[in-house]
C-alpha positions in Angstrom: 116.4 115.7 124.8 114.3 112.6 124.1 116.0 109.3 124.3 113.3 107.7 122.0 114.8 107.5 118.6 112.9 109.1 115.7 111.8 106.3 113.4 110.1 108.4 110.8 112.8 108.4 108.5 113.3 104.8 108.5 109.4 104.2 108.2 109.4 106.6 105.2 112.6 104.7 103.7 110.8 101.4 104.1 107.2 102.5 103.1 108.9 104.2 99.8 110.7 100.9 99.0 107.5 98.6 99.3 105.5 101.1 97.3 108.0 101.4 94.6 108.2 97.9 94.3 104.4 97.2 94.2 103.4 100.3 92.3 106.3 100.6 90.0 107.9 103.8 88.6 104.8 105.5 87.9 103.4 104.7 91.3 103.3 108.2 92.9 102.0 109.7 89.5 99.1 106.9 89.2 98.0 107.3 92.7 97.5 111.1 92.4 95.6 110.3 89.2 93.4 107.4 90.8 92.7 109.4 94.1 92.8 112.9 93.2 90.8 112.9 90.0 87.1 114.2 90.4 84.2 112.1 89.4 81.8 109.3 90.8 83.4 105.9 91.9 82.0 102.4 91.6 82.6 102.2 95.4 82.0 104.8 98.2 84.5 105.1 101.0 82.3 103.2 103.3 82.4 100.1 101.0 83.9 96.7 102.3 86.2 96.5 99.1 88.0 99.7 100.0 88.9 98.4 103.5 90.1 95.0 102.1 92.2 96.2 99.2 93.8 99.0 101.1 95.1 96.6 104.0 98.6 95.2 104.2 96.9 91.6 104.4 96.7 91.7 100.6 100.4 90.9 100.5 99.6 87.5 102.1 96.2 87.1 100.2 97.7 87.9 96.7 100.5 85.3 97.1 98.0 82.7 98.4 95.6 83.7 95.3 98.6 83.0 92.9 99.1 79.6 94.3 95.4 78.7 94.4 94.7 79.9 90.9 97.5 77.8 89.6 95.6 74.6 90.4 93.3 75.1 87.5 95.4 73.3 84.6 94.1 75.9 81.9 94.7 78.9 83.7 98.1 77.7 84.7 98.9 77.0 81.0 97.8 80.4 80.1 99.7 82.0 82.6 102.8 80.0 81.8 102.5 80.7 78.1 101.6 84.4 78.0 102.1 86.2 81.3 105.9 86.5 81.5 105.7 86.4 85.2 109.2 84.8 85.4 110.8 87.2 83.1 109.2 90.3 84.8 107.5 89.3 87.9 107.6 92.7 89.4 106.0 94.3 86.2 103.1 91.7 86.4 102.5 92.6 90.1 102.8 96.4 89.2 100.1 96.1 86.6 97.9 94.0 88.9 98.1 96.5 91.8 97.5 99.3 89.5 94.4 97.6 88.2 93.2 96.8 91.6 93.7 100.6 92.7 91.8 102.0 89.6 88.9 99.8 90.0 88.5 100.1 93.7 89.3 103.9 94.3 89.5 105.4 90.9 86.7 107.4 88.8 84.1 105.2 87.3 85.0 106.0 83.8 88.6 105.1 84.4 87.7 101.9 86.1 85.6 100.8 83.2 88.5 101.5 80.8 90.8 99.6 82.8 88.5 96.6 82.7 88.1 97.1 78.9 92.0 96.9 78.4 92.1 93.8 80.5 89.4 92.2 78.4 91.1 93.2 75.2 94.3 91.3 76.5 92.2 88.2 77.4 90.8 88.0 73.7 94.5 87.4 72.5 95.5 84.9 75.1 94.7 81.6 73.6 96.4 78.2 73.2 96.7 74.7 74.0 97.5 73.1 77.4 100.0 70.4 77.9 97.1 68.1 78.2 95.9 68.9 74.8 93.0 71.0 75.7 92.4 74.3 74.2 92.2 77.5 76.5 91.0 81.0 76.0 91.5 83.5 78.8 88.2 85.2 77.8 86.4 81.7 78.7 83.8 82.8 81.2 84.5 79.6 83.5 88.1 80.3 83.5 87.5 84.0 84.0 85.3 82.9 86.9 87.8 80.7 88.5 90.5 83.3 88.5 88.0 85.9 90.0 86.6 83.5 93.0 90.1 82.1 93.9 91.5 85.7 94.1 88.5 87.0 96.1 88.4 84.0 98.3 92.0 84.6 99.3 91.9 88.4 99.7 88.9 88.0 102.1 90.2 85.0 104.0 93.6 87.0 104.5 91.9 90.0 105.6 89.9 88.3 108.2 93.0 86.7 109.5 95.6 89.4 109.3 93.6 92.6 108.6 93.6 95.6 110.9 89.7 95.7 111.0 88.3 92.3 110.1 84.7 92.6 108.6 81.6 91.5 110.1 79.4 89.0 108.4 77.5 91.6 106.4 80.8 93.4 105.5 82.0 89.9 104.2 79.0 89.5 102.0 79.3 93.2 101.0 83.0 92.6 99.9 81.9 89.8 97.8 79.1 91.8 96.1 81.5 94.7 95.6 84.1 92.4 93.7 81.2 91.0 91.6 80.8 94.5 90.2 84.3 94.3 88.9 84.0 90.7 87.6 81.1 91.6 85.6 83.0 94.2 83.9 85.8 91.7 83.2 83.3 89.3 81.5 82.3 87.0 84.4 78.5 86.6 83.7 77.3 85.5 87.2 79.7 86.0 89.8 78.8 85.1 93.4 77.5 88.0 95.3 77.9 86.7 99.1 80.3 84.6 101.0 77.9 81.5 100.9 77.7 81.7 97.1 81.5 82.2 96.8 82.0 78.8 98.8 79.6 77.1 96.7 81.2 78.3 93.5 84.6 77.2 94.6 83.3 73.7 95.2 81.8 73.5 91.9 85.5 73.8 90.5 87.0 70.9 92.6 86.5 68.2 90.0 88.5 70.4 87.4 91.4 71.2 89.6 94.9 69.4 89.9 98.5 70.3 90.4 100.5 70.2 87.0 104.2 70.0 87.0 104.1 73.6 85.9 101.9 74.6 89.0 104.5 72.9 91.3 107.3 74.7 89.7 105.5 77.9 90.1 104.9 77.4 93.7 108.7 76.7 94.3 109.7 79.7 92.3 107.1 81.8 94.3 108.1 80.3 97.7 111.7 79.4 97.4 113.3 81.7 94.9 111.4 85.0 94.9 112.8 87.9 92.9 113.4 89.9 96.0 116.5 91.5 97.6 118.5 89.6 100.1 117.5 92.2 102.9 113.8 91.3 102.1 114.2 87.6 102.1 113.1 87.2 105.9 109.9 89.1 105.8 108.9 87.5 102.4 109.6 84.2 103.9 107.0 85.0 106.6 104.4 86.2 104.0 105.1 83.1 101.9 104.7 80.8 105.0 101.2 82.5 105.7 100.2 82.4 102.2 100.7 78.6 102.4 98.9 78.5 105.7 95.9 80.3 104.2 95.4 77.7 101.5 92.9 75.2 101.7 94.3 71.9 103.0 93.6 69.9 99.9 95.2 72.7 97.9 98.2 72.6 99.9 98.6 68.8 99.5 97.9 68.8 95.9 101.1 71.4 95.3 103.2 69.3 97.9 103.4 72.1 100.2 103.8 71.1 104.0 101.3 72.0 106.6 102.0 71.8 110.2 99.1 73.1 112.3 100.7 73.3 115.4 103.8 75.2 114.1 101.5 77.3 112.1 99.5 78.5 115.2 102.7 78.8 117.4 104.9 80.5 114.8 103.8 81.1 111.4 100.6 83.0 112.3 102.2 85.3 114.7 104.8 86.0 112.1 102.4 86.9 109.5 100.6 89.2 112.0 103.7 90.9 112.7 104.8 91.3 109.2 101.5 92.8 108.0 101.8 95.1 111.0 105.1 96.2 110.0 104.0 96.8 106.4 100.9 98.9 107.6 103.2 101.0 109.8 105.7 101.8 107.1 103.2 102.7 104.6 100.8 104.7 107.0 102.1 108.1 105.7 101.1 107.2 102.1 97.6 106.2 103.3 97.3 109.4 105.3 98.3 111.5 102.4 95.6 109.7 100.4 93.0 110.4 103.1 94.0 114.2 103.5 94.1 114.6 99.6 97.9 115.2 99.8 98.5 112.5 97.0 
């Protein structure tokens, strides 16, 4: 008789709980449709975008991206007025995760349809920011900001916490892959390598500032998240690492503390441990996708 406990049931329970939160009640069915449907894909199995978007580091990268995106006052105004993220945060996460899955792994025709649906929604998102400026979610420059903030956050999270960080060519390949999706969403000239991504991010600095709504959103996401009590500790580790991933100027703008020594000694190891735990819990689901048992 083995003295080593069988952790498979616990792993399955945790993995299913995480997947249901992120993918929603239709998650299993959507996964089967995305991975099991025949037809050509935008990205082959060797492409960097598949490695990045399939890794547990996306949990940290996604939260960090939301914080960074909030620093554009017009983007923040549009989210505050139209997204309903406070009333239905899990629904918004599930829609985003499904979009990422479809465009990264799904058949090309379904990926294109998903982008067309998002563009149709963007056409309806218009309004006036608290500073009096008009905004439209379909504005190419605003679309570009949301895209590059997301791509930069996902990539930096992967390079820090991913199971298999990319080499330099792989990083450039990831930016190029995501540019394919961005063009379908209406971004006319997205960056296609890491140097171009850095230059484009720098070009927005004069437009960025933390509005009161951005700081309220940061407090909500970091201090009052809509997660069950049992998940507060791992979520806290994800949140701390999302802040540590931000550029220093962005953290300062949002009034988020940065303690480099504490980050190196405590925060980053916790982030590595949490992403490893998520990766372990969701391993059976990934294996089912790889083997075709979706």
